[in-house]
Every structure is written in structure tokens, then in C-alpha cells.
All heavy atoms as a GROMACS GRO file, in nm:
protein
  629
    1MET      N    1  15.689   6.949   5.715
    1MET     CA    2  15.609   7.027   5.808
    1MET      C    3  15.698   7.075   5.921
    1MET      O    4  15.780   7.002   5.972
    1MET     CB    5  15.495   6.941   5.862
    1MET     CG    6  15.404   7.016   5.952
    1MET     SD    7  15.250   6.925   5.963
    1MET     CE    8  15.230   6.922   6.136
    2HIS      N    9  15.681   7.198   5.962
    2HIS     CA   10  15.759   7.256   6.070
    2HIS      C   11  15.703   7.213   6.204
    2HIS      O   12  15.587   7.178   6.216
    2HIS     CB   13  15.759   7.409   6.059
    2HIS     CG   14  15.830   7.457   5.937
    2HIS    ND1   15  15.764   7.495   5.824
    2HIS    CD2   16  15.963   7.469   5.909
    2HIS    CE1   17  15.852   7.531   5.731
    2HIS    NE2   18  15.973   7.516   5.781
    3VAL      N   19  15.787   7.220   6.305
    3VAL     CA   20  15.750   7.176   6.438
    3VAL      C   21  15.630   7.253   6.493
    3VAL      O   22  15.542   7.197   6.555
    3VAL     CB   23  15.870   7.190   6.534
    3VAL    CG1   24  15.831   7.154   6.676
    3VAL    CG2   25  15.986   7.106   6.486
    4PHE      N   26  15.623   7.383   6.468
    4PHE     CA   27  15.519   7.467   6.527
    4PHE      C   28  15.395   7.483   6.440
    4PHE      O   29  15.302   7.551   6.476
    4PHE     CB   30  15.576   7.604   6.563
    4PHE     CG   31  15.684   7.595   6.666
    4PHE    CD1   32  15.816   7.619   6.632
    4PHE    CD2   33  15.653   7.561   6.797
    4PHE    CE1   34  15.916   7.610   6.727
    4PHE    CE2   35  15.753   7.552   6.892
    4PHE     CZ   36  15.884   7.576   6.857
    5GLU      N   37  15.395   7.422   6.323
    5GLU     CA   38  15.277   7.430   6.236
    5GLU      C   39  15.173   7.328   6.277
    5GLU      O   40  15.204   7.218   6.318
    5GLU     CB   41  15.316   7.406   6.090
    5GLU     CG   42  15.381   7.523   6.025
    5GLU     CD   43  15.403   7.501   5.876
    5GLU    OE1   44  15.334   7.414   5.819
    5GLU    OE2   45  15.488   7.568   5.820
    6SER      N   46  15.051   7.366   6.263
    6SER     CA   47  14.940   7.277   6.294
    6SER      C   48  14.893   7.209   6.166
    6SER      O   49  14.886   7.270   6.061
    6SER     CB   50  14.825   7.358   6.355
    6SER     OG   51  14.709   7.281   6.363
    7GLU      N   52  14.859   7.080   6.175
    7GLU     CA   53  14.807   7.009   6.059
    7GLU      C   54  14.669   7.060   6.019
    7GLU      O   55  14.629   7.047   5.905
    7GLU     CB   56  14.800   6.860   6.088
    7GLU     CG   57  14.935   6.793   6.093
    7GLU     CD   58  14.924   6.645   6.112
    7GLU    OE1   59  14.826   6.586   6.064
    7GLU    OE2   60  15.013   6.588   6.177
    8THR      N   61  14.595   7.115   6.114
    8THR     CA   62  14.459   7.159   6.086
    8THR      C   63  14.453   7.304   6.041
    8THR      O   64  14.345   7.356   6.020
    8THR     CB   65  14.370   7.143   6.212
    8THR    OG1   66  14.425   7.222   6.317
    8THR    CG2   67  14.361   6.997   6.252
    9ARG      N   68  14.566   7.367   6.024
    9ARG     CA   69  14.569   7.507   5.980
    9ARG      C   70  14.510   7.518   5.840
    9ARG      O   71  14.550   7.448   5.748
    9ARG     CB   72  14.711   7.559   5.980
    9ARG     CG   73  14.718   7.704   5.945
    9ARG     CD   74  14.858   7.756   5.960
    9ARG     NE   75  14.860   7.893   5.912
    9ARG     CZ   76  14.962   7.948   5.854
    9ARG    NH1   77  15.073   7.881   5.837
    9ARG    NH2   78  14.955   8.072   5.812
   10ARG      N   79  14.416   7.605   5.826
   10ARG     CA   80  14.347   7.625   5.699
   10ARG      C   81  14.428   7.721   5.613
   10ARG      O   82  14.471   7.826   5.661
   10ARG     CB   83  14.209   7.683   5.727
   10ARG     CG   84  14.115   7.668   5.614
   10ARG     CD   85  13.976   7.704   5.658
   10ARG     NE   86  13.903   7.744   5.539
   10ARG     CZ   87  13.797   7.818   5.538
   10ARG    NH1   88  13.747   7.863   5.650
   10ARG    NH2   89  13.737   7.849   5.428
   11PRO      N   90  14.451   7.687   5.487
   11PRO     CA   91  14.526   7.778   5.400
   11PRO      C   92  14.457   7.914   5.390
   11PRO      O   93  14.335   7.924   5.394
   11PRO     CB   94  14.524   7.708   5.265
   11PRO     CG   95  14.489   7.567   5.292
   11PRO     CD   96  14.410   7.567   5.419
   12SER      N   97  14.536   8.019   5.376
   12SER     CA   98  14.480   8.153   5.375
   12SER      C   99  14.416   8.190   5.242
   12SER      O  100  14.334   8.280   5.236
   12SER     CB  101  14.587   8.256   5.412
   12SER     OG  102  14.692   8.251   5.318
   13VAL      N  103  14.452   8.123   5.134
   13VAL     CA  104  14.397   8.157   5.003
   13VAL      C  105  14.245   8.140   4.998
   13VAL      O  106  14.174   8.232   4.956
   13VAL     CB  107  14.466   8.077   4.890
   13VAL    CG1  108  14.396   8.098   4.757
   13VAL    CG2  109  14.613   8.116   4.880
   14PRO      N  110  14.188   8.025   5.042
   14PRO     CA  111  14.041   8.014   5.039
   14PRO      C  112  13.971   8.116   5.128
   14PRO      O  113  13.865   8.168   5.092
   14PRO     CB  114  14.013   7.872   5.090
   14PRO     CG  115  14.140   7.798   5.073
   14PRO     CD  116  14.249   7.899   5.082
   15ILE      N  117  14.031   8.150   5.239
   15ILE     CA  118  13.973   8.250   5.329
   15ILE      C  119  13.972   8.386   5.261
   15ILE      O  120  13.872   8.458   5.263
   15ILE     CB  121  14.051   8.255   5.462
   15ILE    CG1  122  14.035   8.123   5.537
   15ILE    CG2  123  14.002   8.371   5.549
   15ILE    CD1  124  14.128   8.108   5.655
   16ALA      N  125  14.084   8.421   5.198
   16ALA     CA  126  14.093   8.549   5.128
   16ALA      C  127  13.994   8.555   5.012
   16ALA      O  128  13.932   8.659   4.988
   16ALA     CB  129  14.235   8.571   5.078
   17LYS      N  130  13.976   8.444   4.940
   17LYS     CA  131  13.880   8.440   4.829
   17LYS      C  132  13.739   8.466   4.879
   17LYS      O  133  13.663   8.540   4.817
   17LYS     CB  134  13.884   8.303   4.760
   17LYS     CG  135  13.997   8.285   4.664
   17LYS     CD  136  13.988   8.145   4.608
   17LYS     CE  137  14.039   8.135   4.470
   17LYS     NZ  138  14.031   7.999   4.417
   18GLU      N  139  13.701   8.402   4.990
   18GLU     CA  140  13.567   8.422   5.046
   18GLU      C  141  13.546   8.567   5.089
   18GLU      O  142  13.440   8.624   5.067
   18GLU     CB  143  13.543   8.327   5.163
   18GLU     CG  144  13.512   8.186   5.121
   18GLU     CD  145  13.391   8.176   5.030
   18GLU    OE1  146  13.286   8.234   5.063
   18GLU    OE2  147  13.400   8.110   4.926
   19ARG      N  148  13.646   8.625   5.152
   19ARG     CA  149  13.634   8.765   5.195
   19ARG      C  150  13.620   8.859   5.075
   19ARG      O  151  13.538   8.950   5.076
   19ARG     CB  152  13.756   8.805   5.278
   19ARG     CG  153  13.756   8.742   5.414
   19ARG     CD  154  13.876   8.784   5.494
   19ARG     NE  155  13.877   8.718   5.623
   19ARG     CZ  156  13.983   8.709   5.699
   19ARG    NH1  157  14.097   8.764   5.662
   19ARG    NH2  158  13.977   8.647   5.815
   20LEU      N  159  13.700   8.835   4.972
   20LEU     CA  160  13.692   8.917   4.852
   20LEU      C  161  13.556   8.900   4.784
   20LEU      O  162  13.495   8.997   4.742
   20LEU     CB  163  13.804   8.881   4.756
   20LEU     CG  164  13.811   8.960   4.626
   20LEU    CD1  165  13.827   9.110   4.655
   20LEU    CD2  166  13.926   8.911   4.540
   21LYS      N  167  13.509   8.778   4.777
   21LYS     CA  168  13.378   8.751   4.717
   21LYS      C  169  13.269   8.826   4.793
   21LYS      O  170  13.181   8.888   4.732
   21LYS     CB  171  13.351   8.600   4.721
   21LYS     CG  172  13.219   8.559   4.664
   21LYS     CD  173  13.203   8.408   4.675
   21LYS     CE  174  13.061   8.366   4.654
   21LYS     NZ  175  13.042   8.223   4.677
   22SER      N  176  13.273   8.824   4.924
   22SER     CA  177  13.174   8.895   5.005
   22SER      C  178  13.178   9.046   4.979
   22SER      O  179  13.074   9.110   4.968
   22SER     CB  180  13.197   8.870   5.154
   22SER     OG  181  13.171   8.736   5.185
   23LEU      N  182  13.299   9.101   4.968
   23LEU     CA  183  13.312   9.244   4.941
   23LEU      C  184  13.259   9.282   4.803
   23LEU      O  185  13.189   9.383   4.787
   23LEU     CB  186  13.458   9.288   4.954
   23LEU     CG  187  13.513   9.291   5.096
   23LEU    CD1  188  13.662   9.317   5.094
   23LEU    CD2  189  13.441   9.396   5.178
   24ILE      N  190  13.288   9.200   4.703
   24ILE     CA  191  13.241   9.228   4.568
   24ILE      C  192  13.090   9.220   4.561
   24ILE      O  193  13.024   9.307   4.505
   24ILE     CB  194  13.306   9.131   4.467
   24ILE    CG1  195  13.455   9.164   4.452
   24ILE    CG2  196  13.236   9.137   4.331
   24ILE    CD1  197  13.534   9.062   4.374
   25VAL      N  198  13.033   9.116   4.621
   25VAL     CA  199  12.887   9.101   4.619
   25VAL      C  200  12.821   9.215   4.694
   25VAL      O  201  12.723   9.273   4.647
   25VAL     CB  202  12.845   8.966   4.679
   25VAL    CG1  203  12.696   8.960   4.705
   25VAL    CG2  204  12.886   8.852   4.587
   26SER      N  205  12.874   9.251   4.809
   26SER     CA  206  12.813   9.359   4.886
   26SER      C  207  12.819   9.491   4.809
   26SER      O  208  12.728   9.572   4.816
   26SER     CB  209  12.878   9.374   5.023
   26SER     OG  210  13.011   9.416   5.011
   27ASP      N  211  12.925   9.509   4.731
   27ASP     CA  212  12.935   9.629   4.648
   27ASP      C  213  12.831   9.627   4.536
   27ASP      O  214  12.769   9.728   4.505
   27ASP     CB  215  13.075   9.642   4.590
   27ASP     CG  216  13.096   9.771   4.516
   27ASP    OD1  217  13.064   9.877   4.573
   27ASP    OD2  218  13.143   9.765   4.401
   28ARG      N  219  12.808   9.510   4.477
   28ARG     CA  220  12.713   9.497   4.366
   28ARG      C  221  12.569   9.523   4.411
   28ARG      O  222  12.491   9.582   4.337
   28ARG     CB  223  12.719   9.357   4.306
   28ARG     CG  224  12.838   9.331   4.221
   28ARG     CD  225  12.829   9.193   4.162
   28ARG     NE  226  12.951   9.158   4.092
   28ARG     CZ  227  12.983   9.036   4.056
   28ARG    NH1  228  12.901   8.936   4.083
   28ARG    NH2  229  13.094   9.012   3.994
   29VAL      N  230  12.533   9.475   4.528
   29VAL     CA  231  12.394   9.488   4.572
   29VAL      C  232  12.376   9.599   4.675
   29VAL      O  233  12.269   9.615   4.731
   29VAL     CB  234  12.340   9.355   4.628
   29VAL    CG1  235  12.334   9.250   4.521
   29VAL    CG2  236  12.419   9.308   4.747
   30HIS      N  237  12.480   9.674   4.699
   30HIS     CA  238  12.476   9.788   4.790
   30HIS      C  239  12.427   9.749   4.930
   30HIS      O  240  12.337   9.811   4.985
   30HIS     CB  241  12.389   9.901   4.734
   30HIS     CG  242  12.437   9.950   4.602
   30HIS    ND1  243  12.554  10.019   4.586
   30HIS    CD2  244  12.385   9.936   4.478
   30HIS    CE1  245  12.573  10.046   4.458
   30HIS    NE2  246  12.472   9.998   4.391
   31CYS      N  247  12.486   9.644   4.985
   31CYS     CA  248  12.458   9.608   5.124
   31CYS      C  249  12.590   9.577   5.192
   31CYS      O  250  12.690   9.555   5.127
   31CYS     CB  251  12.362   9.488   5.132
   31CYS     SG  252  12.431   9.332   5.078
   32THR      N  253  12.588   9.576   5.322
   32THR     CA  254  12.710   9.550   5.397
   32THR      C  255  12.743   9.401   5.391
   32THR      O  256  12.654   9.318   5.367
   32THR     CB  257  12.694   9.590   5.544
   32THR    OG1  258  12.596   9.506   5.604
   32THR    CG2  259  12.654   9.736   5.558
   33PRO      N  260  12.869   9.365   5.412
   33PRO     CA  261  12.904   9.223   5.415
   33PRO      C  262  12.824   9.146   5.521
   33PRO      O  263  12.787   9.030   5.499
   33PRO     CB  264  13.053   9.223   5.448
   33PRO     CG  265  13.103   9.352   5.393
   33PRO     CD  266  12.990   9.449   5.418
   34ASP      N  267  12.794   9.210   5.634
   34ASP     CA  268  12.714   9.144   5.737
   34ASP      C  269  12.573   9.114   5.687
   34ASP      O  270  12.519   9.006   5.712
   34ASP     CB  271  12.705   9.230   5.863
   34ASP     CG  272  12.838   9.240   5.934
   34ASP    OD1  273  12.924   9.150   5.915
   34ASP    OD2  274  12.859   9.337   6.008
   35THR      N  275  12.513   9.207   5.615
   35THR     CA  276  12.380   9.186   5.559
   35THR      C  277  12.382   9.074   5.456
   35THR      O  278  12.293   8.989   5.453
   35THR     CB  279  12.327   9.315   5.494
   35THR    OG1  280  12.326   9.419   5.592
   35THR    CG2  281  12.187   9.297   5.439
   36TYR      N  282  12.486   9.072   5.373
   36TYR     CA  283  12.501   8.966   5.274
   36TYR      C  284  12.511   8.830   5.342
   36TYR      O  285  12.445   8.734   5.303
   36TYR     CB  286  12.623   8.992   5.186
   36TYR     CG  287  12.660   8.875   5.099
   36TYR    CD1  288  12.583   8.841   4.989
   36TYR    CD2  289  12.772   8.798   5.128
   36TYR    CE1  290  12.618   8.733   4.910
   36TYR    CE2  291  12.807   8.690   5.050
   36TYR     CZ  292  12.729   8.657   4.941
   36TYR     OH  293  12.762   8.550   4.864
   37GLU      N  294  12.595   8.820   5.445
   37GLU     CA  295  12.611   8.694   5.517
   37GLU      C  296  12.479   8.651   5.582
   37GLU      O  297  12.444   8.534   5.581
   37GLU     CB  298  12.722   8.706   5.622
   37GLU     CG  299  12.860   8.718   5.563
   37GLU     CD  300  12.900   8.599   5.478
   37GLU    OE1  301  12.867   8.484   5.514
   37GLU    OE2  302  12.962   8.621   5.373
   38PHE      N  303  12.408   8.747   5.640
   38PHE     CA  304  12.278   8.717   5.701
   38PHE      C  305  12.181   8.662   5.597
   38PHE      O  306  12.113   8.563   5.620
   38PHE     CB  307  12.220   8.842   5.768
   38PHE     CG  308  12.083   8.822   5.825
   38PHE    CD1  309  12.066   8.752   5.944
   38PHE    CD2  310  11.971   8.869   5.759
   38PHE    CE1  311  11.939   8.731   5.996
   38PHE    CE2  312  11.844   8.849   5.810
   38PHE     CZ  313  11.828   8.779   5.929
   39LEU      N  314  12.176   8.726   5.482
   39LEU     CA  315  12.088   8.681   5.374
   39LEU      C  316  12.124   8.540   5.330
   39LEU      O  317  12.035   8.455   5.312
   39LEU     CB  318  12.096   8.778   5.256
   39LEU     CG  319  12.010   8.747   5.135
   39LEU    CD1  320  11.863   8.740   5.172
   39LEU    CD2  321  12.032   8.852   5.028
   40CYS      N  322  12.252   8.512   5.313
   40CYS     CA  323  12.295   8.378   5.273
   40CYS      C  324  12.257   8.273   5.378
   40CYS      O  325  12.210   8.164   5.344
   40CYS     CB  326  12.446   8.375   5.249
   40CYS     SG  327  12.495   8.464   5.102
   41ARG      N  328  12.275   8.306   5.505
   41ARG     CA  329  12.237   8.212   5.612
   41ARG      C  330  12.087   8.184   5.611
   41ARG      O  331  12.044   8.071   5.626
   41ARG     CB  332  12.278   8.266   5.749
   41ARG     CG  333  12.424   8.248   5.781
   41ARG     CD  334  12.453   8.274   5.928
   41ARG     NE  335  12.400   8.399   5.979
   41ARG     CZ  336  12.465   8.515   5.976
   41ARG    NH1  337  12.585   8.522   5.926
   41ARG    NH2  338  12.409   8.624   6.024
   42GLU      N  339  12.008   8.290   5.592
   42GLU     CA  340  11.863   8.274   5.590
   42GLU      C  341  11.818   8.191   5.469
   42GLU      O  342  11.729   8.107   5.480
   42GLU     CB  343  11.793   8.410   5.591
   42GLU     CG  344  11.802   8.482   5.723
   42GLU     CD  345  11.734   8.404   5.836
   42GLU    OE1  346  11.618   8.364   5.820
   42GLU    OE2  347  11.801   8.383   5.938
   43LEU      N  348  11.879   8.216   5.355
   43LEU     CA  349  11.847   8.137   5.236
   43LEU      C  350  11.883   7.990   5.258
   43LEU      O  351  11.806   7.900   5.225
   43LEU     CB  352  11.919   8.191   5.113
   43LEU     CG  353  11.866   8.323   5.059
   43LEU    CD1  354  11.964   8.380   4.956
   43LEU    CD2  355  11.729   8.304   4.996
   44TYR      N  356  12.001   7.965   5.315
   44TYR     CA  357  12.042   7.827   5.344
   44TYR      C  358  11.945   7.761   5.440
   44TYR      O  359  11.901   7.647   5.418
   44TYR     CB  360  12.184   7.824   5.402
   44TYR     CG  361  12.220   7.687   5.454
   44TYR    CD1  362  12.249   7.583   5.365
   44TYR    CD2  363  12.222   7.661   5.590
   44TYR    CE1  364  12.280   7.457   5.411
   44TYR    CE2  365  12.252   7.535   5.637
   44TYR     CZ  366  12.281   7.433   5.548
   44TYR     OH  367  12.310   7.308   5.595
   45ARG      N  368  11.909   7.831   5.546
   45ARG     CA  369  11.818   7.776   5.647
   45ARG      C  370  11.682   7.741   5.583
   45ARG      O  371  11.626   7.636   5.610
   45ARG     CB  372  11.799   7.876   5.760
   45ARG     CG  373  11.730   7.814   5.879
   45ARG     CD  374  11.720   7.908   5.995
   45ARG     NE  375  11.838   7.996   6.004
   45ARG     CZ  376  11.850   8.094   6.089
   45ARG    NH1  377  11.753   8.121   6.173
   45ARG    NH2  378  11.957   8.169   6.092
   46THR      N  379  11.633   7.826   5.497
   46THR     CA  380  11.504   7.803   5.433
   46THR      C  381  11.511   7.685   5.336
   46THR      O  382  11.425   7.596   5.340
   46THR     CB  383  11.458   7.930   5.357
   46THR    OG1  384  11.449   8.037   5.450
   46THR    CG2  385  11.323   7.908   5.292
   47VAL      N  386  11.612   7.682   5.251
   47VAL     CA  387  11.625   7.573   5.154
   47VAL      C  388  11.649   7.440   5.224
   47VAL      O  389  11.592   7.337   5.187
   47VAL     CB  390  11.738   7.603   5.053
   47VAL    CG1  391  11.770   7.482   4.968
   47VAL    CG2  392  11.699   7.721   4.964
   48SER      N  393  11.729   7.441   5.332
   48SER     CA  394  11.761   7.316   5.400
   48SER      C  395  11.641   7.257   5.474
   48SER      O  396  11.645   7.141   5.513
   48SER     CB  397  11.879   7.335   5.495
   48SER     OG  398  11.846   7.423   5.600
   49LYS      N  399  11.535   7.333   5.492
   49LYS     CA  400  11.412   7.278   5.549
   49LYS      C  401  11.347   7.178   5.453
   49LYS      O  402  11.279   7.086   5.496
   49LYS     CB  403  11.311   7.389   5.579
   49LYS     CG  404  11.344   7.475   5.697
   49LYS     CD  405  11.236   7.580   5.716
   49LYS     CE  406  11.270   7.675   5.827
   49LYS     NZ  407  11.167   7.780   5.842
   50TYR      N  408  11.367   7.199   5.324
   50TYR     CA  409  11.298   7.120   5.222
   50TYR      C  410  11.390   7.027   5.144
   50TYR      O  411  11.343   6.931   5.084
   50TYR     CB  412  11.227   7.214   5.125
   50TYR     CG  413  11.132   7.307   5.197
   50TYR    CD1  414  11.170   7.438   5.226
   50TYR    CD2  415  11.008   7.262   5.240
   50TYR    CE1  416  11.083   7.523   5.294
   50TYR    CE2  417  10.922   7.346   5.309
   50TYR     CZ  418  10.960   7.476   5.335
   50TYR     OH  419  10.875   7.560   5.403
   51ILE      N  420  11.520   7.058   5.141
   51ILE     CA  421  11.616   6.979   5.064
   51ILE      C  422  11.734   6.947   5.155
   51ILE      O  423  11.786   7.036   5.223
   51ILE     CB  424  11.667   7.058   4.941
   51ILE    CG1  425  11.551   7.092   4.848
   51ILE    CG2  426  11.773   6.978   4.867
   51ILE    CD1  427  11.591   7.184   4.735
   52LYS      N  428  11.778   6.821   5.152
   52LYS     CA  429  11.895   6.783   5.231
   52LYS      C  430  12.020   6.838   5.161
   52LYS      O  431  12.055   6.797   5.051
   52LYS     CB  432  11.904   6.631   5.242
   52LYS     CG  433  12.015   6.585   5.331
   52LYS     CD  434  12.013   6.435   5.345
   52LYS     CE  435  12.128   6.391   5.434
   52LYS     NZ  436  12.130   6.246   5.448
   53VAL      N  437  12.083   6.936   5.225
   53VAL     CA  438  12.200   7.002   5.167
   53VAL      C  439  12.292   7.047   5.281
   53VAL      O  440  12.246   7.081   5.389
   53VAL     CB  441  12.157   7.122   5.078
   53VAL    CG1  442  12.088   7.228   5.159
   53VAL    CG2  443  12.273   7.180   5.002
   54THR      N  444  12.422   7.044   5.255
   54THR     CA  445  12.520   7.093   5.353
   54THR      C  446  12.561   7.234   5.314
   54THR      O  447  12.543   7.277   5.201
   54THR     CB  448  12.645   7.004   5.358
   54THR    OG1  449  12.712   7.011   5.232
   54THR    CG2  450  12.610   6.859   5.390
   55LYS      N  451  12.622   7.304   5.407
   55LYS     CA  452  12.668   7.441   5.380
   55LYS      C  453  12.774   7.443   5.271
   55LYS      O  454  12.784   7.539   5.196
   55LYS     CB  455  12.721   7.506   5.507
   55LYS     CG  456  12.612   7.539   5.604
   55LYS     CD  457  12.666   7.612   5.724
   55LYS     CE  458  12.551   7.643   5.820
   55LYS     NZ  459  12.594   7.718   5.935
   56GLU      N  460  12.853   7.337   5.262
   56GLU     CA  461  12.957   7.330   5.159
   56GLU      C  462  12.897   7.315   5.020
   56GLU      O  463  12.957   7.355   4.921
   56GLU     CB  464  13.053   7.213   5.186
   56GLU     CG  465  13.139   7.232   5.309
   56GLU     CD  466  13.065   7.203   5.439
   56GLU    OE1  467  12.966   7.128   5.439
   56GLU    OE2  468  13.106   7.259   5.542
   57GLN      N  469  12.778   7.256   5.010
   57GLN     CA  470  12.713   7.235   4.881
   57GLN      C  471  12.628   7.355   4.838
   57GLN      O  472  12.583   7.361   4.726
   57GLN     CB  473  12.620   7.114   4.888
   57GLN     CG  474  12.690   6.983   4.914
   57GLN     CD  475  12.591   6.873   4.941
   57GLN    OE1  476  12.494   6.891   5.013
   57GLN    NE2  477  12.616   6.758   4.882
   58PHE      N  478  12.608   7.449   4.925
   58PHE     CA  479  12.516   7.560   4.904
   58PHE      C  480  12.593   7.687   4.869
   58PHE      O  481  12.675   7.733   4.947
   58PHE     CB  482  12.433   7.581   5.031
   58PHE     CG  483  12.321   7.679   5.016
   58PHE    CD1  484  12.201   7.641   4.962
   58PHE    CD2  485  12.336   7.810   5.059
   58PHE    CE1  486  12.096   7.730   4.949
   58PHE    CE2  487  12.233   7.901   5.047
   58PHE     CZ  488  12.112   7.861   4.992
   59GLN      N  489  12.568   7.741   4.751
   59GLN     CA  490  12.636   7.864   4.708
   59GLN      C  491  12.532   7.965   4.662
   59GLN      O  492  12.436   7.929   4.595
   59GLN     CB  493  12.732   7.834   4.595
   59GLN     CG  494  12.843   7.740   4.634
   59GLN     CD  495  12.928   7.701   4.514
   59GLN    OE1  496  12.905   7.747   4.402
   59GLN    NE2  497  13.026   7.616   4.537
   60VAL      N  498  12.553   8.091   4.697
   60VAL     CA  499  12.461   8.197   4.661
   60VAL      C  500  12.537   8.304   4.583
   60VAL      O  501  12.646   8.344   4.621
   60VAL     CB  502  12.398   8.262   4.787
   60VAL    CG1  503  12.308   8.378   4.748
   60VAL    CG2  504  12.324   8.160   4.869
   61GLU      N  505  12.477   8.346   4.471
   61GLU     CA  506  12.532   8.457   4.392
   61GLU      C  507  12.422   8.563   4.383
   61GLU      O  508  12.311   8.534   4.340
   61GLU     CB  509  12.571   8.410   4.253
   61GLU     CG  510  12.624   8.520   4.166
   61GLU     CD  511  12.649   8.473   4.022
   61GLU    OE1  512  12.658   8.354   3.998
   61GLU    OE2  513  12.657   8.561   3.936
   62ILE      N  514  12.454   8.683   4.425
   62ILE     CA  515  12.355   8.790   4.426
   62ILE      C  516  12.404   8.903   4.335
   62ILE      O  517  12.519   8.947   4.345
   62ILE     CB  518  12.334   8.845   4.568
   62ILE    CG1  519  12.288   8.734   4.661
   62ILE    CG2  520  12.233   8.959   4.567
   62ILE    CD1  521  12.280   8.773   4.806
   63THR      N  522  12.316   8.948   4.246
   63THR     CA  523  12.344   9.064   4.162
   63THR      C  524  12.230   9.163   4.181
   63THR      O  525  12.137   9.136   4.258
   63THR     CB  526  12.356   9.025   4.013
   63THR    OG1  527  12.231   8.976   3.969
   63THR    CG2  528  12.463   8.920   3.991
   64HIS      N  529  12.234   9.272   4.109
   64HIS     CA  530  12.127   9.372   4.119
   64HIS      C  531  11.992   9.314   4.077
   64HIS      O  532  11.888   9.353   4.127
   64HIS     CB  533  12.156   9.493   4.032
   64HIS     CG  534  12.260   9.583   4.089
   64HIS    ND1  535  12.242   9.653   4.206
   64HIS    CD2  536  12.385   9.613   4.045
   64HIS    CE1  537  12.351   9.724   4.231
   64HIS    NE2  538  12.439   9.701   4.136
   65SER      N  539  11.994   9.221   3.983
   65SER     CA  540  11.868   9.174   3.926
   65SER      C  541  11.827   9.033   3.964
   65SER      O  542  11.716   8.992   3.933
   65SER     CB  543  11.874   9.184   3.773
   65SER     OG  544  11.981   9.104   3.725
   66LYS      N  545  11.915   8.956   4.030
   66LYS     CA  546  11.876   8.818   4.062
   66LYS      C  547  11.954   8.764   4.182
   66LYS      O  548  12.060   8.816   4.218
   66LYS     CB  549  11.898   8.726   3.943
   66LYS     CG  550  12.044   8.702   3.910
   66LYS     CD  551  12.062   8.605   3.796
   66LYS     CE  552  12.210   8.582   3.771
   66LYS     NZ  553  12.233   8.479   3.673
   67ILE      N  554  11.897   8.660   4.240
   67ILE     CA  555  11.965   8.580   4.342
   67ILE      C  556  11.973   8.439   4.283
   67ILE      O  557  11.870   8.379   4.253
   67ILE     CB  558  11.889   8.578   4.475
   67ILE    CG1  559  11.884   8.718   4.534
   67ILE    CG2  560  11.956   8.480   4.572
   67ILE    CD1  561  11.801   8.727   4.660
   68HIS      N  562  12.093   8.388   4.265
   68HIS     CA  563  12.114   8.257   4.204
   68HIS      C  564  12.169   8.163   4.310
   68HIS      O  565  12.274   8.190   4.367
   68HIS     CB  566  12.211   8.268   4.086
   68HIS     CG  567  12.232   8.142   4.013
   68HIS    ND1  568  12.145   8.098   3.916
   68HIS    CD2  569  12.327   8.049   4.022
   68HIS    CE1  570  12.188   7.983   3.868
   68HIS    NE2  571  12.299   7.952   3.932
   69ILE      N  572  12.098   8.054   4.337
   69ILE     CA  573  12.141   7.956   4.436
   69ILE      C  574  12.187   7.831   4.361
   69ILE      O  575  12.115   7.778   4.277
   69ILE     CB  576  12.027   7.920   4.533
   69ILE    CG1  577  11.983   8.043   4.610
   69ILE    CG2  578  12.070   7.809   4.627
   69ILE    CD1  579  11.860   8.024   4.694
   70THR      N  580  12.308   7.785   4.393
   70THR     CA  581  12.363   7.666   4.331
   70THR      C  582  12.384   7.560   4.438
   70THR      O  583  12.442   7.588   4.543
   70THR     CB  584  12.499   7.698   4.264
   70THR    OG1  585  12.481   7.804   4.172
   70THR    CG2  586  12.555   7.577   4.192
   71LEU      N  587  12.338   7.439   4.409
   71LEU     CA  588  12.361   7.325   4.497
   71LEU      C  589  12.461   7.235   4.428
   71LEU      O  590  12.437   7.190   4.316
   71LEU     CB  591  12.232   7.250   4.525
   71LEU     CG  592  12.120   7.332   4.588
   71LEU    CD1  593  11.994   7.249   4.601
   71LEU    CD2  594  12.162   7.385   4.723
   72THR      N  595  12.575   7.209   4.490
   72THR     CA  596  12.678   7.126   4.431
   72THR      C  597  12.684   6.994   4.503
   72THR      O  598  12.631   6.977   4.612
   72THR     CB  599  12.815   7.196   4.438
   72THR    OG1  600  12.848   7.217   4.576
   72THR    CG2  601  12.816   7.326   4.365
   73GLY      N  602  12.753   6.898   4.444
   73GLY     CA  603  12.771   6.769   4.508
   73GLY      C  604  12.749   6.657   4.409
   73GLY      O  605  12.742   6.676   4.288
   74GLU      N  606  12.736   6.538   4.463
   74GLU     CA  607  12.719   6.419   4.381
   74GLU      C  608  12.580   6.417   4.318
   74GLU      O  609  12.484   6.457   4.378
   74GLU     CB  610  12.736   6.293   4.464
   74GLU     CG  611  12.875   6.274   4.517
   74GLU     CD  612  12.888   6.145   4.595
   74GLU    OE1  613  12.803   6.056   4.577
   74GLU    OE2  614  12.982   6.134   4.673
   75GLU      N  615  12.577   6.369   4.195
   75GLU     CA  616  12.450   6.352   4.127
   75GLU      C  617  12.405   6.209   4.144
   75GLU      O  618  12.486   6.116   4.147
   75GLU     CB  619  12.463   6.386   3.979
   75GLU     CG  620  12.491   6.533   3.955
   75GLU     CD  621  12.496   6.566   3.807
   75GLU    OE1  622  12.448   6.485   3.725
   75GLU    OE2  623  12.548   6.672   3.776
   76SER      N  624  12.275   6.187   4.155
   76SER     CA  625  12.222   6.050   4.172
   76SER      C  626  12.215   5.978   4.040
   76SER      O  627  12.192   6.032   3.938
   76SER     CB  628  12.082   6.056   4.231
   76SER     OG  629  12.085   6.122   4.355
   0.00000   0.00000   0.00000
């Protein structure tokens, strides 16, 4: 590790993947990335009222014909 590097620095690959994913989804459903993010937040907020889930476990896939929500994590 270099002297000026931070241990908490987040790798750029996951950030770039998320940005690309947002752009692809927004292109598929013809909405802006901001609208897509807003929709995902609202879906998370609604689902989390009824199911204990973290943001890391909550994934949304949107296409022209469906919205697919995946909850990941440990199985009981």
C-alpha cells in the first residue's frame, strides 16, 4: 500500500459497473438515470416496510415488460 492511499478507498470497477447498469436500464425503459434511481429507492422503501432487507440485498431489474426484484443473502 502506498503512503497516500486510503484503506477505505472503494475500487472504481464496482462504481463503473453500477453507472453502466443504470445507463443501460434507463435506455431500455426510456427514463433518465435519476428517474430509475428514484424508482429503485421507492421500491426498496416499500418492500422494506414489510420485509427485513438491506440495500445490499435488494436488486431491481427493469425492462420494457417487467420489474424484477431480487432479494439476496443468507437462506434460513
